[in-house]
Backbone as CSV, one residue per row, in Angstrom:
resi,resn,N_x,N_y,N_z,CA_x,CA_y,CA_z,C_x,C_y,C_z
1,MET,-11.885,6.374,37.738,-10.746,6.000,36.757,-10.771,7.296,35.835
2,ILE,-12.003,7.817,35.679,-12.027,9.164,34.967,-11.582,10.307,35.435
3,LEU,-11.784,10.440,36.855,-11.339,11.451,37.709,-9.793,11.423,37.696
4,ILE,-9.162,10.347,37.833,-7.784,10.207,37.737,-7.207,10.646,36.514
5,LEU,-7.633,10.310,35.409,-7.299,10.906,34.148,-7.401,12.206,33.980
6,PHE,-8.567,12.943,34.456,-8.866,14.190,34.423,-7.775,15.038,35.275
7,ILE,-7.439,14.574,36.376,-6.480,15.187,37.311,-4.947,15.106,36.780
8,LEU,-4.720,13.985,35.999,-3.433,13.713,35.374,-3.154,14.659,34.214
9,ILE,-4.164,14.890,33.516,-4.161,15.803,32.303,-3.934,17.217,32.733
10,HIS,-4.696,17.606,33.961,-4.580,18.930,34.426,-3.012,19.271,35.017
11,LEU,-2.611,18.039,35.637,-1.089,18.268,36.055,-0.161,18.487,34.983
12,ILE,-0.341,17.762,33.893,0.600,17.795,32.701,0.433,19.320,32.177
13,ILE,-0.886,19.730,32.119,-1.115,21.180,31.494,-0.336,22.271,32.438
14,SER,-0.468,21.964,33.737,0.114,22.967,34.730,1.757,22.872,34.768
15,VAL,2.187,21.684,34.583,3.666,21.637,34.524,4.099,22.207,33.278
16,THR,3.462,21.874,32.160,4.021,22.534,30.684,3.930,23.982,30.873
17,VAL,2.744,24.594,31.438,2.720,26.049,31.483,3.742,26.711,32.417
18,PHE,3.995,25.979,33.514,4.974,26.436,34.420,6.426,26.595,33.772
19,VAL,6.681,25.554,33.057,7.966,25.490,32.354,8.114,26.591,31.384
20,LEU,7.080,26.822,30.526,7.022,27.985,29.657,7.053,29.272,30.146
21,GLN,6.547,29.314,31.411,6.551,30.607,31.988,7.959,30.953,32.581
22,ASP,8.610,29.788,33.161,9.928,30.090,33.621,10.868,30.217,32.504
23,MET,10.696,29.709,31.428,11.520,30.005,30.350,11.337,31.325,29.513
24,ASN,10.389,32.083,30.045,10.004,33.345,29.535,9.499,33.131,28.046
25,ILE,8.834,32.164,27.782,8.303,31.959,26.400,6.894,32.446,26.385
26,LEU,6.058,32.030,27.501,4.749,32.833,27.694,4.895,34.176,28.271
27,LYS,4.294,35.134,27.483,4.376,36.638,28.063,2.987,37.122,28.089
28,ILE,2.285,36.683,29.159,1.059,37.207,29.296,0.868,37.687,30.877
29,ARG,-0.196,38.325,30.988,-0.364,38.912,32.425,-0.127,37.710,33.591
30,ASP,0.468,38.116,34.615,0.831,37.287,35.640,-0.464,36.662,36.525
31,ARG,-1.433,37.572,36.491,-2.522,36.864,37.094,-3.384,35.890,36.582
32,ILE,-3.038,35.359,35.457,-3.821,34.523,34.618,-3.201,33.097,35.190
33,TYR,-1.830,32.975,35.594,-1.210,31.838,35.965,-1.864,31.071,37.109
34,PRO,-2.194,31.842,38.289,-2.965,31.148,39.332,-4.255,30.340,38.974
35,ILE,-4.877,31.127,38.155,-6.202,30.564,37.623,-6.026,29.201,36.741
36,VAL,-4.904,29.278,36.015,-4.475,28.131,35.257,-4.114,26.841,36.300
37,TYR,-3.603,27.158,37.299,-3.042,26.099,38.139,-4.345,25.652,39.165
38,LEU,-5.105,26.522,39.494,-6.178,26.174,40.508,-7.515,25.903,39.923
39,VAL,-7.779,26.288,38.572,-9.077,25.994,38.069,-8.824,25.045,36.801
40,PRO,-8.972,23.764,36.952,-8.557,22.778,35.890,-9.536,23.306,34.597
41,TYR,-8.950,23.096,33.566,-9.451,23.404,31.969,-9.991,24.688,31.803
42,VAL,-10.689,25.289,32.743,-11.275,26.610,32.598,-10.041,27.601,32.638
43,GLY,-9.101,27.458,33.444,-7.881,28.231,33.581,-7.081,28.227,32.265
44,PHE,-6.963,26.856,31.595,-6.170,26.671,30.484,-6.829,27.306,29.459
45,MET,-8.193,27.409,29.313,-8.866,27.996,28.205,-8.818,29.522,28.281
46,MET,-8.644,30.177,29.416,-8.454,31.583,29.788,-7.005,31.837,29.232
47,LEU,-5.997,30.794,29.314,-4.752,31.066,28.937,-4.656,31.135,27.568
48,LEU,-5.344,30.274,26.874,-5.458,30.174,25.312,-5.967,31.529,24.841
49,VAL,-6.988,32.043,25.528,-7.777,33.089,24.890,-6.801,34.376,25.116
50,GLU,-6.097,34.525,26.254,-5.208,35.555,26.690,-4.010,35.521,25.691
51,CYS,-3.556,34.335,25.371,-2.385,34.283,24.337,-2.804,34.735,22.967
52,ILE,-3.924,34.359,22.551,-4.505,34.912,21.141,-4.907,36.303,21.088
53,MET,-5.312,37.058,22.161,-5.395,38.444,22.235,-4.196,39.025,22.211
54,ASP,-3.185,38.655,23.024,-1.873,39.206,23.119,-1.314,39.217,21.770
55,LYS,-1.415,38.136,20.885,-0.672,38.104,19.691,-1.151,39.063,18.810
56,ARG,-2.701,39.214,18.808,-3.297,40.177,17.814,-3.021,41.570,18.292
57,ASN,-2.747,41.805,19.444,-2.423,43.209,19.822,-0.946,43.592,19.410
58,ARG,-0.049,42.488,19.267,1.228,42.813,18.907,1.523,42.595,17.482
59,ILE,0.505,42.427,16.666,0.740,42.270,15.260,1.117,43.622,14.625
60,GLY,2.335,43.530,13.815,2.842,44.789,13.177,3.848,45.504,14.064
61,GLN,3.938,45.011,15.284,4.847,45.670,16.277,6.137,44.959,16.292
62,ARG,7.360,45.630,16.492,8.484,45.053,16.480,8.782,44.481,17.948
63,GLU,8.973,43.166,18.166,9.165,42.700,19.585,10.562,43.009,20.061
64,ILE,10.688,43.400,21.228,11.858,43.786,21.676,12.158,43.018,23.001
65,ASP,13.306,42.277,22.944,13.701,41.586,24.106,14.382,42.293,25.109
66,LEU,13.704,42.766,26.077,14.387,43.695,27.080,15.521,43.243,27.750
67,ASP,15.618,41.750,27.899,16.901,41.171,28.381,18.091,41.485,27.817
68,LYS,17.968,41.859,26.431,19.091,42.050,25.697,19.608,43.523,26.002
69,LEU,18.722,44.321,26.444,19.120,45.693,26.799,19.656,45.798,27.995
70,GLU,19.868,44.815,28.910,20.526,44.727,30.293,22.003,45.263,30.115
71,ILE,22.411,46.324,30.596,23.765,46.593,30.524,24.747,45.853,31.510
72,THR,24.144,44.801,32.134,25.035,43.953,32.981,25.376,42.678,32.297
73,GLN,24.835,42.643,31.088,25.162,41.456,30.062,26.769,41.655,29.778
74,VAL,27.582,40.638,29.649,29.005,40.835,29.307,29.214,41.623,28.007
75,ARG,28.374,41.107,27.033,28.699,41.704,25.565,28.395,43.239,25.556
76,TYR,27.531,43.615,26.462,27.292,45.131,26.493,28.215,45.796,27.643
77,LYS,28.861,45.259,28.355,29.649,45.805,29.369,30.866,46.169,28.689
78,GLN,31.272,45.604,27.398,32.338,45.962,26.784,32.271,47.270,26.098
79,ILE,31.044,47.804,25.964,30.957,49.104,25.289,31.311,50.190,26.253
80,LYS,31.017,49.986,27.634,31.443,51.098,28.559,32.916,51.244,28.722
81,VAL,33.199,52.544,28.560,34.573,52.843,28.587,35.166,53.432,30.044
82,PRO,35.841,52.782,30.867,36.263,53.381,32.187,36.803,54.707,31.816
83,GLN,36.537,55.616,32.952,37.162,56.958,32.906,38.713,56.952,32.708
84,LYS,39.306,55.990,33.375,40.782,56.104,33.188,41.314,55.808,31.907
85,GLU,40.567,54.888,30.949,41.040,54.469,29.722,40.770,55.659,28.912
86,GLU,39.850,56.561,29.048,39.530,57.773,28.176,40.855,58.663,28.216
87,ASN,41.445,58.620,29.400,42.679,59.518,29.539,43.792,59.164,28.658
88,VAL,43.744,57.936,28.352,44.984,57.353,27.501,44.875,58.031,26.099
89,VAL,43.674,58.438,25.639,43.717,58.896,24.199,43.873,60.329,24.096
90,VAL,44.039,60.976,25.280,44.388,62.535,25.185,45.988,62.583,25.005
91,PRO,46.277,63.291,23.919,47.771,63.643,23.504,48.241,64.371,24.794
92,LEU,49.644,64.218,24.950,50.174,64.902,25.998,50.376,66.216,25.671
93,GLU,50.517,66.717,24.536,50.689,67.959,24.202,49.320,68.770,24.561
94,GLU,48.102,68.135,24.378,46.723,68.809,24.805,46.653,68.788,26.306
95,ALA,47.172,67.744,26.906,47.147,67.798,28.409,47.896,68.894,28.995
96,MET,49.097,69.141,28.388,49.997,70.358,28.840,49.108,71.740,28.753
97,ALA,48.360,71.699,27.516,47.552,73.030,27.235,46.373,73.284,28.150
98,ILE,45.845,72.327,28.940,44.788,72.370,29.824,45.125,73.464,31.043
99,ASN,43.925,74.295,31.310,44.345,75.322,32.265,44.391,74.830,33.687
100,ASP,43.369,73.726,33.850,43.355,73.254,35.216,44.619,72.421,35.397
101,SER,45.545,73.010,36.441,46.735,72.221,36.690,46.484,70.763,37.250
102,LYS,45.475,70.694,38.030,45.292,69.232,38.786,44.852,68.265,37.552
103,VAL,44.091,68.692,36.692,43.571,67.789,35.525,44.762,67.597,34.689
104,ARG,45.501,68.591,34.307,46.669,68.541,33.565,47.769,67.419,34.146
105,ARG,47.933,67.556,35.404,48.967,66.419,36.069,48.380,65.188,36.074
106,SER,47.118,65.165,36.305,46.380,63.827,36.365,46.594,62.961,34.926
107,LEU,46.251,63.822,33.937,46.445,63.257,32.561,47.754,62.907,32.213
108,ILE,48.707,63.675,32.580,50.272,63.348,32.213,50.695,62.211,32.954
109,LEU,50.327,62.151,34.313,50.635,60.993,35.048,50.130,59.638,34.592
110,ASP,48.900,59.742,34.084,48.217,58.658,33.433,48.911,58.159,32.312
111,ILE,49.312,59.003,31.300,49.828,58.507,30.171,51.233,58.089,30.427
112,LEU,51.915,58.626,31.367,53.377,58.349,31.550,53.523,56.881,32.198
113,ARG,52.411,56.697,32.791,52.337,55.200,33.474,52.385,54.169,32.396
114,LYS,51.823,54.523,31.201,51.614,53.536,29.998,52.961,53.183,29.514
115,ASN,53.499,54.311,28.689,54.749,54.111,27.957,55.395,55.382,27.740
116,PRO,56.054,56.017,28.683,56.679,57.305,28.561,57.678,57.366,27.573
117,GLU,58.460,56.280,27.110,59.501,56.445,26.045,58.932,57.110,24.797
118,ASN,57.497,56.841,24.601,56.965,57.410,23.368,56.865,59.011,23.437
119,TYR,57.085,59.567,24.590,56.739,60.968,24.774,57.904,61.783,25.294
120,VAL,59.218,61.287,24.815,60.411,62.000,25.454,60.450,63.445,24.858
121,ALA,60.113,63.785,23.730,60.197,65.023,23.083,59.180,66.044,23.805
122,VAL,58.181,65.530,24.301,57.031,66.350,24.858,57.575,66.503,26.329
123,LEU,58.071,65.506,26.850,58.681,65.463,28.292,59.718,66.616,28.586
124,GLU,60.470,66.706,27.377,61.602,67.702,27.440,60.781,69.182,27.442
125,LYS,59.808,69.314,26.809,58.978,70.532,26.790,58.308,70.894,28.157
126,ALA,57.692,69.617,28.530,57.174,69.705,29.982,58.078,70.070,31.125
127,SER,59.176,69.550,30.976,60.252,69.795,32.177,60.833,71.317,32.123
128,LEU,60.248,72.110,31.135,60.621,73.587,31.158,59.385,74.342,31.618
129,SER,58.290,73.473,31.850,57.116,74.256,32.275,57.143,75.078,33.545
130,SER,56.327,76.277,33.575,56.466,77.134,34.829,55.706,76.397,35.902
131,ASP,54.842,75.239,35.655,54.279,74.511,36.863,55.239,73.434,37.208
132,THR,55.784,73.939,38.429,56.915,73.164,39.051,56.663,71.712,39.251
133,GLU,55.375,71.454,39.634,54.973,70.095,39.888,55.038,69.292,38.541
134,LEU,54.503,69.793,37.622,54.467,69.184,36.189,55.996,69.138,35.760
135,SER,56.664,70.224,35.901,58.236,70.153,35.434,58.980,68.933,36.064
136,HIS,58.594,68.706,37.563,59.122,67.618,38.318,58.843,66.264,37.960
137,TYR,57.487,66.102,37.472,56.915,64.741,36.883,57.661,64.470,35.581
138,ALA,57.845,65.358,34.707,58.537,65.371,33.419,59.942,64.816,33.657
139,THR,60.805,65.773,34.461,62.157,65.621,34.705,62.486,64.232,35.328
140,THR,61.594,63.809,36.169,61.763,62.554,36.920,61.604,61.348,35.953
141,SER,60.595,61.573,35.105,60.294,60.370,34.119,61.463,60.297,33.045
142,MET,61.928,61.351,32.705,62.976,61.417,31.727,64.252,60.720,32.442
143,MET,64.541,61.032,33.625,65.727,60.436,34.370,65.602,58.899,34.417
144,ALA,64.198,58.538,34.722,63.903,57.082,34.906,64.120,56.329,33.604
145,ILE,63.534,56.877,32.460,63.784,56.311,31.191,65.191,56.087,30.819
146,GLN,66.100,57.287,31.020,67.390,57.171,30.801,68.089,56.156,31.567
147,SER,67.874,56.085,32.842,68.370,55.044,33.792,68.068,53.774,33.182
148,ARG,66.920,53.486,32.693,66.673,52.104,32.206,67.394,51.676,30.997
149,TYR,67.572,52.676,30.179,68.363,52.415,28.951,69.785,52.298,29.465
150,GLU,70.411,52.872,30.184,71.820,52.705,30.608,71.945,51.391,31.422
151,LYS,71.048,51.079,32.081,71.184,49.891,32.875,71.236,48.623,31.894
152,SER,70.296,48.723,30.939,70.008,47.598,29.953,71.469,47.653,29.008
153,ILE,71.957,48.656,28.689,73.078,48.781,27.896,74.337,48.105,28.747
154,ALA,74.534,48.525,30.155,75.577,47.996,30.833,75.456,46.517,31.047
155,GLU,74.387,45.972,31.200,74.053,44.433,31.339,74.371,43.799,30.174
156,LEU,74.100,44.259,28.897,74.280,43.742,27.699,75.833,43.694,27.207
157,GLU,76.429,44.815,27.728,78.034,44.899,27.457,78.593,43.786,28.206
158,LYS,78.236,43.573,29.550,78.745,42.389,30.239,78.541,41.147,29.656
159,GLU,77.239,40.879,29.201,76.953,39.665,28.562,77.732,39.562,27.185
160,LYS,77.932,40.562,26.507,78.803,40.491,25.188,80.168,40.187,25.459
161,GLU,80.619,40.600,26.653,82.162,40.162,27.047,82.216,38.851,27.241
162,ARG,81.117,38.208,27.850,81.164,36.785,28.084,80.951,35.876,26.858
163,ASP,80.165,36.564,25.953,79.875,35.633,24.823,79.896,36.502,23.592
164,LYS,81.172,36.788,23.153,81.416,37.812,22.163,80.881,37.416,20.753
165,ASP,80.833,36.372,20.393,80.385,35.974,19.114,78.956,35.450,18.998
166,ASN,78.168,35.763,20.041,76.834,35.369,19.872,75.998,36.500,19.188
167,PRO,75.487,36.132,17.997,74.788,37.219,17.332,73.446,37.629,17.851
168,VAL,72.785,36.737,18.833,71.587,37.069,19.419,71.866,38.214,20.576
169,VAL,73.044,37.891,21.259,73.383,38.990,22.260,73.819,40.383,21.609
170,LEU,74.593,40.183,20.471,74.928,41.365,19.784,73.643,42.049,19.153
171,ASP,72.810,41.421,18.641,71.552,42.070,18.114,70.745,42.927,19.184
172,ASP,70.562,42.093,20.454,69.888,42.734,21.487,70.702,44.076,21.907
173,TYR,71.877,43.893,21.855,72.807,45.157,22.302,72.520,46.268,21.274
174,ALA,72.582,46.020,20.078,72.475,47.007,18.875,71.042,47.612,19.104
175,THR,70.138,46.715,19.235,68.653,47.227,19.135,68.553,48.363,20.538
176,VAL,69.082,48.045,21.562,69.123,48.896,22.771,69.760,50.273,22.454
177,LEU,70.987,49.939,21.989,71.699,51.327,21.607,71.051,52.100,20.573
178,LYS,70.400,51.604,19.561,69.703,52.397,18.514,68.491,53.011,19.134
179,ASN,67.853,52.364,19.968,66.620,52.839,20.541,67.116,54.096,21.486
180,TYR,68.146,54.034,22.272,68.597,55.183,23.090,69.054,56.145,22.305
181,ILE,69.756,55.964,21.304,70.332,56.956,20.384,69.118,57.690,19.667
182,ASN,68.019,57.066,19.258,66.687,57.708,18.641,65.832,58.153,19.788
183,SER,66.060,58.020,21.011,65.102,58.461,21.983,64.969,59.923,22.208
184,GLY,66.167,60.624,21.851,66.221,62.103,22.103,66.662,62.539,23.445
185,LEU,67.035,61.511,24.146,67.359,61.813,25.553,68.943,62.149,25.630
186,ILE,69.676,62.000,24.711,71.126,62.207,24.720,71.383,63.127,23.550
187,SER,72.549,63.836,23.616,72.976,64.658,22.621,74.371,65.016,22.718
188,GLY,74.945,65.757,21.714,76.504,66.138,21.809,77.356,64.968,21.958
189,GLN,78.341,65.238,22.818,79.415,64.155,22.977,78.971,62.878,23.513
190,VAL,77.995,62.896,24.407,77.366,61.693,24.804,76.650,60.849,23.784
191,LEU,75.990,61.537,22.981,75.382,60.893,21.712,76.430,60.365,20.795
192,ARG,77.525,61.017,20.577,78.492,60.425,19.596,79.187,59.235,20.240
193,ILE,79.284,59.266,21.728,79.945,57.933,22.253,79.068,56.737,21.950
194,TYR,77.800,56.870,22.100,76.841,55.674,21.960,76.741,55.378,20.359
195,GLN,76.937,56.450,19.549,76.805,56.202,18.018,77.922,55.389,17.726
196,ASN,79.207,55.611,18.355,80.439,54.898,17.937,80.356,53.495,18.683
197,LYS,79.711,53.302,19.700,79.498,51.861,20.159,78.483,51.194,19.258
198,LEU,77.540,51.942,18.713,76.646,51.128,17.780,77.269,50.786,16.533
199,ASN,78.312,51.760,15.994,79.021,51.427,14.986,79.807,50.091,14.961
200,LYS,80.309,50.015,16.180,81.444,48.869,16.541,80.582,47.684,16.476
201,VAL,79.472,47.494,17.237,78.862,46.313,17.269,78.126,45.993,15.907
202,LEU,77.701,46.923,15.127,77.060,46.676,13.836,78.323,46.061,12.869
203,GLU,79.387,46.599,13.130,80.621,45.986,12.249,80.743,44.447,12.646
204,GLU,80.622,44.109,13.904,80.709,42.755,14.287,79.652,41.934,13.758
205,LEU,78.446,42.518,13.677,77.289,41.771,13.213,77.370,41.545,11.790
206,LYS,77.967,42.456,11.014,78.085,42.366,9.643,79.170,41.208,9.318
207,GLY,80.106,41.145,10.305,81.024,40.048,10.078,80.636,38.651,10.342
208,LEU,79.717,38.706,11.282,79.232,37.273,11.855,77.923,36.741,10.937
209,CYS,77.354,37.749,10.377,76.071,37.484,9.570,76.163,38.361,8.289
210,PRO,76.949,38.098,7.345,77.344,38.773,6.100,75.986,38.761,5.219
211,GLU,75.028,37.745,5.422,73.712,37.788,4.560,72.578,38.542,5.229
212,LYS,72.839,39.102,6.408,71.917,39.818,6.982,71.859,41.293,6.562
213,ILE,71.040,41.568,5.523,71.069,42.932,4.979,70.804,44.029,5.915
214,LYS,69.903,43.799,6.919,69.647,44.692,7.872,70.643,45.456,8.614
215,TYR,71.587,44.543,9.093,72.647,45.168,9.798,73.588,46.035,8.753
216,ARG,73.853,45.816,7.483,74.374,46.775,6.538,73.772,47.909,6.467
217,PHE,72.418,48.140,6.413,71.673,49.111,6.264,71.731,50.124,7.569
218,ASP,71.763,49.439,8.723,71.884,50.121,9.938,73.033,50.696,10.028
219,TRP,74.269,50.021,9.743,75.744,50.476,9.681,75.934,51.734,8.867
220,ILE,75.134,51.805,7.691,75.315,52.886,6.876,74.617,53.998,7.301
221,ASP,73.418,53.768,7.778,72.493,54.819,8.479,73.374,55.519,9.680
222,ASN,73.919,54.703,10.490,74.649,55.200,11.636,75.943,55.933,11.228
223,ARG,76.582,55.567,10.320,77.800,55.977,9.736,77.462,57.446,9.158
224,LEU,76.279,57.696,8.381,76.062,58.860,7.971,75.565,59.733,8.955
225,ASP,74.887,59.257,10.109,74.526,60.186,11.219,75.738,60.670,11.932
226,ILE,76.787,59.848,12.034,77.989,60.382,12.865,78.583,61.344,11.899
227,GLY,78.631,61.288,10.688,79.155,62.201,9.585,80.558,61.515,9.182
228,ASN,80.755,60.150,9.331,81.884,59.385,9.001,81.524,58.749,7.715
229,THR,81.776,58.978,6.458,81.329,58.557,5.230,82.383,57.521,4.790
230,ALA,83.504,57.363,5.605,84.571,56.367,5.057,83.992,54.914,5.047
231,GLY,84.252,54.439,3.848,83.576,52.955,3.636,82.243,52.827,3.194
232,VAL,81.537,53.979,3.220,80.108,53.901,3.127,79.834,53.507,1.414
233,LYS,80.622,54.406,0.744,80.267,54.082,-0.802,80.703,52.653,-1.250
234,ALA,81.678,52.252,-0.771,82.016,50.720,-1.040,80.997,49.762,-0.607
235,GLU,80.537,49.945,0.578,79.326,49.224,1.258,78.071,49.189,0.259
236,CYS,77.725,50.437,-0.053,76.572,50.645,-0.975,76.882,50.024,-2.340
237,GLU,77.782,50.051,-2.964,78.084,49.433,-4.263,78.030,47.747,-4.126
238,GLU,78.635,47.280,-3.018,78.608,45.810,-2.626,77.269,45.407,-2.519
239,LEU,76.362,46.159,-1.807,74.926,45.977,-1.729,74.199,45.834,-2.961
240,LEU,74.581,46.846,-3.892,73.867,46.778,-5.117,74.200,45.476,-6.129
241,LYS,75.343,45.098,-5.870,75.874,43.941,-6.688,75.266,42.616,-6.097
242,LYS,74.953,42.535,-4.768,74.501,41.384,-4.204,72.848,41.284,-4.320
243,TRP,72.290,42.649,-4.111,70.948,42.715,-4.107,70.508,43.714,-4.987
244,PRO,70.697,43.582,-6.407,70.317,44.664,-7.261,68.710,45.098,-7.436
245,GLY,67.929,44.127,-6.841,66.511,44.302,-6.806,65.837,44.976,-5.528
246,GLU,66.646,45.223,-4.624,66.239,45.723,-3.359,66.339,47.255,-3.413
247,GLU,65.079,47.808,-3.284,64.943,49.181,-3.278,65.747,50.011,-2.083
248,ARG,65.796,49.320,-0.969,66.508,50.002,0.034,68.030,50.285,-0.155
249,CYS,68.614,49.385,-0.892,70.073,49.629,-1.472,70.011,50.877,-2.066
250,TYR,69.182,51.359,-2.941,69.373,52.585,-3.733,69.009,53.771,-2.715
251,GLN,68.020,53.630,-1.857,67.719,54.608,-0.925,68.987,54.982,-0.024
252,SER,69.822,53.921,0.338,70.958,53.955,1.175,71.974,54.785,0.456
253,TYR,72.160,54.509,-0.795,73.264,55.053,-1.682,72.800,56.591,-2.024
254,MET,71.549,56.786,-2.323,71.131,58.090,-2.308,71.288,58.977,-1.038
255,ALA,71.236,58.334,0.096,71.460,59.148,1.287,72.859,59.430,1.557
256,TYR,73.860,58.598,0.935,75.227,58.930,0.909,75.465,60.084,-0.084
257,ALA,74.962,59.914,-1.231,75.263,60.960,-2.282,74.701,62.288,-1.664
258,PHE,73.645,62.259,-0.984,73.166,63.733,-0.478,74.014,64.042,0.656
259,LYS,74.568,63.192,1.506,75.549,63.450,2.519,76.686,64.336,2.057
260,ILE,77.353,63.641,0.856,78.458,64.305,0.407,78.252,65.301,-0.734
261,SER,76.930,65.763,-0.996,76.511,66.704,-1.988,76.937,66.280,-3.427
262,ASP,76.698,65.114,-3.711,77.132,64.590,-5.098,76.073,64.490,-6.040
263,LYS,75.748,65.579,-6.711,74.543,65.691,-7.538,74.660,64.676,-8.691
264,LYS,75.857,64.506,-9.138,76.110,63.584,-10.458,75.615,62.158,-9.985
265,LEU,76.082,61.744,-8.682,75.931,60.330,-8.320,74.519,60.207,-7.943
266,ALA,73.720,61.163,-7.482,72.283,61.149,-7.157,71.425,60.886,-8.403
267,MET,71.847,61.557,-9.423,71.085,61.406,-10.765,71.533,60.015,-11.291
268,GLN,72.528,59.525,-11.213,73.119,58.318,-11.665,72.132,57.205,-10.861
269,ILE,72.099,57.223,-9.675,71.186,56.390,-8.910,69.801,56.306,-9.315
270,LEU,69.158,57.389,-9.621,67.775,57.460,-10.030,67.684,56.814,-11.438
271,LYS,68.702,57.112,-12.419,68.638,56.549,-13.693,68.878,55.114,-13.640
272,GLU,69.613,54.440,-12.772,69.626,53.126,-12.602,68.412,52.443,-12.059
273,VAL,67.779,53.055,-11.203,66.413,52.508,-10.720,65.381,52.409,-11.866
274,LYS,65.434,53.438,-12.650,64.442,53.480,-13.965,64.934,52.396,-14.825
275,GLU,66.177,52.522,-15.187,66.642,51.481,-16.405,66.552,49.900,-15.902
276,LYS,66.948,49.732,-14.714,66.775,48.284,-14.277,65.350,47.920,-13.750
277,GLU,64.517,49.041,-13.945,63.024,48.561,-13.453,62.820,47.885,-12.225
278,VAL,63.625,48.716,-11.259,63.732,48.087,-9.749,62.223,48.140,-9.349
279,TYR,61.733,47.188,-8.816,60.312,47.172,-8.077,60.382,48.041,-6.851
280,LEU,59.458,48.937,-6.959,59.215,49.869,-5.741,57.935,49.768,-5.079
281,SER,58.104,49.804,-3.748,56.838,49.695,-2.852,56.172,51.105,-2.969
282,ARG,55.096,51.133,-2.299,54.506,52.568,-2.276,55.286,53.580,-1.769
283,ALA,56.119,53.182,-0.549,56.913,54.165,0.107,58.317,54.397,-0.824
284,GLY,58.632,53.317,-1.672,59.723,53.518,-2.614,59.345,54.463,-3.729
285,ARG,58.176,54.485,-4.310,57.607,55.298,-5.389,57.604,56.728,-4.905
286,GLU,57.142,56.957,-3.472,57.252,58.062,-2.901,58.627,58.705,-2.850
287,TRP,59.545,58.012,-2.541,60.977,58.125,-2.330,61.398,58.712,-3.782
288,TYR,61.200,57.937,-4.854,61.709,58.188,-6.118,61.133,59.507,-6.656
289,ASP,59.763,59.648,-6.326,59.100,60.932,-7.005,59.711,62.180,-6.256
290,PHE,60.043,61.928,-5.106,60.540,63.004,-4.249,61.936,63.489,-4.892
291,TRP,62.854,62.741,-5.064,64.079,62.901,-5.434,64.051,63.251,-7.077
292,ASN,63.120,62.779,-7.725,63.034,62.992,-9.171,62.355,64.095,-9.534
293,ALA,61.741,64.848,-8.641,61.022,66.003,-8.864,61.641,67.006,-9.638
294,ASP,60.976,67.927,-10.452,61.606,68.912,-11.370,62.053,69.941,-10.302
295,GLY,63.403,70.389,-10.369,63.805,71.501,-9.467,64.436,70.924,-8.287
296,LYS,64.377,69.720,-8.030,64.780,69.175,-6.776,66.291,69.289,-6.681
297,ASP,66.973,69.133,-7.707,68.390,69.442,-7.743,68.899,70.668,-7.408
298,GLU,68.053,71.570,-7.653,68.508,73.021,-7.484,68.181,73.305,-5.956
299,GLU,66.948,72.704,-5.384,66.673,72.873,-4.010,67.744,72.187,-3.005
300,LEU,68.260,71.000,-3.631,69.098,70.269,-2.580,70.661,70.750,-2.765
301,TYR,71.065,71.050,-3.999,72.413,71.208,-4.400,72.665,72.800,-4.704
302,GLY,71.829,73.507,-4.738,72.037,74.878,-5.185,71.672,75.145,-6.504
303,LYS,71.353,76.403,-6.942,71.021,76.715,-8.306,72.192,76.478,-9.277
304,LYS,71.845,76.116,-10.504,72.662,75.832,-11.352,73.518,77.178,-12.015
305,ALA,74.594,76.942,-12.303,75.426,78.247,-12.692,74.912,78.766,-14.028
């Protein structure tokens, strides 16, 4: 009976030590474990002595879990940046300045795959490069971007004809037109054609959604870009009556005053902003300070007589 109890206790100790070893809780020399399993009680006593000695040796030392340093762990994998991703942060202008043509082409191609619409101005410059392959990449990319814009516009025009009074369709159409105009891909007479198209659709949106102030601002901006100021003053005055606390109304009116070189109107607008104590955002305050700066009237409208 005593022998059975003796063996049972040894088995419990052995199983406990095995589990602690497997869980990496016991951190002692591996050669101790066979003794624990094969020599009852004596092995366990040696294990206890080894644990005590190991703890004393590590007093004052910072314990480092080497498992946490494994770069194969998911949380540490995220720190590693693939070589391709590093290329994305290189500005296209710098890529063009690199002497190695192979590296330069690789960098440009990598960026162009991401979102070439954001690099149209640089693509124009690259298209004039003496590097024929680089010039080809840039020209091809610009043609592809332009083709996508024109295809989208054509599709939206057809959809607009099918559903003329749908503000969602008109809004999508106006957005694509505005992006195409601002892309820098078109100029001269072609640019004017699309500006006139945008003017027409914005007038339709103004009629369908009179309370949508965004369309009114876009209409004013586009009219001023075209150089057609007819109706802009009346639109600005109506905006100020309906939304007297909206800073953008004063900014649009100021853009009109500058376009027609009306110094008196510009000073009147600034005076109204001050007297009405219009709330200005940070950008609004910068706008006000710019136009209200000493000598700004001379700079913009010519020296006083």
